[in-house]
NUKOL-558363 format. One record per residue (C-alpha): residue in three letters; x, y, z. Coordinates in steps of 0.25 Angstrom, whole numbers, padded with zeros to 4 digits, always signed. Each point is the difference from the previous one (the first is absolute). Layout:
<pts>
alaXYZ ...
</pts>
This chain:
<pts>
unk+0180+0452+0762 unk-0007-0012-0004 unk-0012-0002-0011 unk-0011+0001+0011 unk+0000+0007+0013 unk-0007-0003+0014 unk-0006+0010+0010 unk+0005+0001+0014 unk+0014+0002+0008 unk+0013-0006-0002 unk+0003-0013+0008 unk+0014+0002+0001 unk+0003-0014+0006 unk-0010-0009-0007 unk+0004-0015+0000 unk+0006-0003-0013 unk+0007-0010-0008 unk+0003+0000-0016 unk-0007-0010-0008 unk+0009-0012-0001 unk+0007-0002-0014 unk-0006-0011-0008 unk-0013+0000+0007 unk-0012-0003-0009 unk-0015+0001+0001 unk+0002+0010+0012 unk-0007+0013+0000 unk+0002+0001+0015 unk+0012-0008+0006 unk+0002-0005+0014 unk+0010+0004+0011 unk+0010-0010+0000 unk+0000-0001+0016 unk-0015-0002+0001 unk-0007-0002+0009 unk+0002+0012+0007 unk-0008-0004+0012 unk+0001-0014+0004 unk-0009-0009+0010 unk-0001+0002+0015 unk+0004+0015-0002 unk-0004+0005+0014 unk-0005-0006+0013 unk-0014-0007-0001 unk+0000+0003-0015 unk+0002-0012-0009 unk-0001+0006-0014 unk+0000+0014-0006 unk-0004+0002-0014 unk-0010+0008-0009 unk+0005+0014+0006 unk+0002+0014-0004 unk+0012+0010+0000 unk+0001+0015-0001 unk+0012+0010+0001 unk+0000+0007+0013 unk+0010+0009+0006 unk+0014-0004-0004 unk-0004-0014-0003 unk-0012-0008-0001 unk-0013-0005+0008 unk-0009-0012-0002 unk-0013-0006+0004 unk+0002-0015+0001 unk-0010-0012+0000 unk+0004-0008+0011 unk-0005-0014+0002 unk+0000-0002+0014 unk+0005-0014+0006 unk-0016-0002+0003 unk-0003+0002-0014 unk-0007+0013+0001 unk+0005+0011-0008 unk+0003+0015+0004 unk+0008+0012-0005 unk+0014+0003+0006 unk+0009+0012-0003 unk+0013+0000-0005 unk+0012+0009-0003 unk+0012-0001-0009 unk+0012+0009-0005 unk+0001-0007-0014 unk-0014-0006-0002 unk+0007-0015+0000 unk+0004-0002+0015 unk-0012+0002+0009 unk-0002+0003+0015 unk-0015-0006+0003 unk-0006+0003+0013 unk-0005-0012+0008 unk-0012+0007+0003 unk-0013+0002-0008 unk-0003+0014-0005 unk-0010+0006+0011 unk-0012+0007-0007 unk-0009+0009+0006 unk-0013+0007-0003 unk-0002+0015-0002 unk-0002+0002+0015 unk+0014-0007+0003 unk-0007-0013+0005 unk+0006-0013-0004 unk-0006-0006-0013 unk+0007-0012-0004 unk-0006-0009-0011 unk-0003-0014+0002 unk+0011-0003-0010 unk+0007+0008-0011 unk+0008-0005-0013 unk+0006+0005-0013 unk+0002+0014+0003 unk+0003+0011-0010 unk+0007+0014+0004 unk-0003+0013-0007 unk+0004+0014+0002 unk-0010+0011-0003 unk+0001+0015+0003 unk+0010-0003+0012 unk-0009-0011+0006 unk+0004-0014-0001 unk-0012-0011-0001 unk+0001-0015+0002 unk-0010-0007-0007 unk-0003-0016+0004 unk-0010-0011+0000 unk-0007-0003+0013 unk-0013-0006+0005 unk-0012+0010-0001 unk-0010-0011+0002 unk+0007-0006-0012 unk+0012+0002-0007 unk+0001+0016-0003 unk+0010+0012-0001 unk+0006+0007+0012 unk+0007+0014-0001 unk+0008+0007+0011 unk+0007+0014-0001 unk+0014+0004+0006 unk+0009+0012-0002 unk+0011-0006+0009 unk+0000-0014+0001 unk-0003+0001+0015 unk-0015+0001+0001 unk-0009-0007-0010 unk-0015+0005-0001 unk-0010-0009-0006 unk-0009+0006-0010 unk-0014-0005-0005 unk-0001-0013-0007 unk-0001+0004-0015 unk-0009-0012-0004 unk-0009-0011+0005 unk+0004-0014-0002 unk+0006-0007-0008 unk+0012+0008-0005 unk+0015-0002-0001 unk+0013+0006-0006 unk-0003+0014+0002 unk+0011+0011-0004 unk-0001+0015+0000 unk+0006+0008-0012 unk+0011+0009+0006 unk-0007+0013-0003 unk-0014+0006-0002 unk-0006-0001-0014 unk-0010+0011-0004 unk+0000+0004+0015 unk-0004-0014+0005 unk+0007-0012+0007 unk+0000-0012-0009 unk+0001-0014+0004 unk+0001-0013-0007 unk-0006-0012+0006 unk-0004-0015-0004 unk-0014-0004+0004 unk-0001-0014+0005 unk-0007-0010+0008 unk+0003-0006+0014 unk+0009-0011-0004 unk+0013-0002-0009 unk-0007+0008-0011 unk+0000-0007-0013 unk-0004+0011-0008 unk+0003+0015+0000 unk+0002+0013-0008 unk+0006+0014+0004 unk-0009+0011+0003 unk+0002+0015+0003 unk-0007+0009+0010 unk+0001+0015+0004 unk-0002+0008+0013 unk+0001+0014+0003 unk+0004-0002+0014 unk+0004-0015+0003 unk-0013-0003+0007 unk-0010-0001-0011 unk+0003-0008-0012 unk-0008+0000-0014 unk+0001+0002-0014 unk+0005-0015-0002 unk+0005-0003-0013 unk+0005-0013-0006 unk+0015+0000-0005 unk+0005-0014-0003 unk-0006-0014-0002 unk+0008-0013+0001 unk+0008-0002-0012 unk+0000-0009-0012 unk+0014-0005+0002 unk+0003-0012+0010 unk+0007+0007+0011 unk-0012+0009+0003 unk-0012-0008-0005 unk-0006-0002+0014 unk+0000+0013+0007 unk+0009+0012+0001 unk+0002+0010+0011 unk+0007+0014+0002 unk+0014-0001+0006 unk+0010+0012+0002 unk-0006+0014+0000 unk+0000+0005-0014 unk+0012+0008-0005 unk-0003+0013-0007 unk+0008+0002-0013 unk-0001+0008-0012 unk-0007-0012-0008 unk-0011-0002+0011 unk-0001-0007+0014 unk+0010-0012-0001 unk-0007-0012+0009 unk+0007-0012+0004 unk-0011-0010+0003 unk-0002-0015+0003 unk-0006-0010-0009 unk-0005-0014+0004 unk-0001-0013-0008 unk-0006-0013+0005 unk+0008-0013-0002 unk-0002-0014+0003 unk+0009+0002+0011 unk-0006+0013+0006 unk+0001+0015-0003 unk+0012+0007-0006 unk+0002+0015+0003 unk+0008+0009-0010 unk+0003+0014-0002 unk-0006+0008-0011 unk+0001+0014-0005 unk-0010+0010-0006 unk+0000+0015-0003 unk-0013+0008+0004 unk-0005+0014-0005 unk+0006+0011+0008 unk-0013+0008+0002 unk-0009-0011+0000 unk+0006-0013+0005 unk-0012-0009-0003 unk+0005+0000-0014 unk+0011-0010-0003 unk+0010+0006-0011 unk+0009-0012+0000 unk+0000-0014+0006 unk+0011-0009-0001 unk-0004-0014-0006 unk+0012-0007+0006 unk+0003-0002+0015 unk+0011+0009+0005 unk+0005-0010+0011 unk-0006-0014+0003 unk+0005-0010+0010 unk+0013-0006-0003 unk+0010+0000+0011 unk+0000-0009+0012 unk-0006+0012+0009 unk-0011+0002-0009 unk-0004-0014-0003 unk+0002-0006+0014 unk-0006+0005+0012 unk-0012+0001+0009 unk-0009+0002-0013 unk+0008-0004-0012 unk+0001+0008-0013 unk-0002+0014+0004 unk+0006+0013-0005 unk-0009+0011+0006 unk+0004+0015-0001 unk-0003+0009+0011 unk+0009+0012-0003 unk+0008+0007-0011 unk+0010+0011+0002 unk+0005+0009-0011 unk+0012+0010-0001 unk-0005+0010-0010 unk+0014+0005-0004 unk+0006-0013-0003 unk-0013-0008-0004 unk+0004-0011+0010 unk-0012-0008+0005 unk+0001-0010+0012 unk-0013-0009+0002 unk-0002-0007+0013 unk-0008-0013-0001 unk-0004-0011+0009 unk+0005-0014-0004 unk-0007-0013+0004 unk-0007+0007+0012 unk+0013-0002+0007 unk+0011+0011-0005 unk+0001+0014-0004 unk+0008+0001-0013 unk+0005+0012-0010 unk-0001+0001-0014 unk+0005+0011-0009 unk-0003+0007-0013 unk+0002+0013-0008 unk-0011+0011-0003 unk+0003+0000-0015 unk+0002-0015-0001 unk-0012-0004+0008 unk-0010+0010-0008 unk+0005-0003-0013 unk-0001-0015+0004 unk-0014+0002+0004 unk-0004+0008-0012 unk+0007-0010-0010 unk-0007-0012+0006 unk-0014+0007+0002 unk-0013-0007-0002 unk-0012+0008+0006 unk-0015-0004-0003 unk-0013+0008+0001 unk-0002-0001+0014 unk+0014+0006+0003 unk-0001+0011-0009 unk-0015+0005+0004 unk-0002+0010+0011 unk-0005-0011+0009 unk-0014+0004+0003 unk-0013-0008-0006 
</pts>
């Protein structure tokens, strides 16, 4: 038993590699065979990246941002026995409304995938007369029913917590504008029914450190631990040669996750390898999913690289929580309740 514990069932075949000997400045470490999904993965799809994965049956299931050869992004379904080698459908996920009629978004990108009380929810960014959030639910990954859009434009980077908190569904999001937003904080919203959303609270602002000095956004679905909700998010900096996306880490209060208990001042992963530095959009590490195996404490993080690939990185529950706590730097807007 480790120093810290995580909620949830065991993930028997979680992707994993031990930390390489002699590796320094690496609270998380990359899979040595990255990228796990390369360019032109299926017919009519040029690139897959910024995608989310969950255990399902005896293996894993994923929802993938597929950039079509015409440049329009949609969400595709994939399955895997080991979480590394993927069989991705060449057909887009077919969404329907509550009456079973086709209800396809104009486009859809950067999906997240969360299971709550036996139902799987896909959350993505789409057009709702401007960039906003789309949601669908499924129980079998055969039928996908669209739910009401939770917010008016403009909003991106939404992810649900994997259980209700105080009887409410809870979602993180990043209000934005209609363009490539040069600003952004993470906010939290609640809903009793996945239809009506309110009780909005501020969670985190952009950081003082260079790697998150421009904007931040939620990434993987939070992991419930004995220390609080472990959140892997992305931070963005502006350079003379464009934006740089890095992965950061924070721990939110278990019962009131608008309160940040710990926030790591150091990035956990920043573009360094060729597949992160070179691609359709260079210098991007963008987390969208994190699996945890509670008995072993192993964590596997799925992240998009350079808007061109899907990659894996690993860490350990005890190691990452100690690292975040040991390098924490929180401010007043982090630790307040987020209501003014």
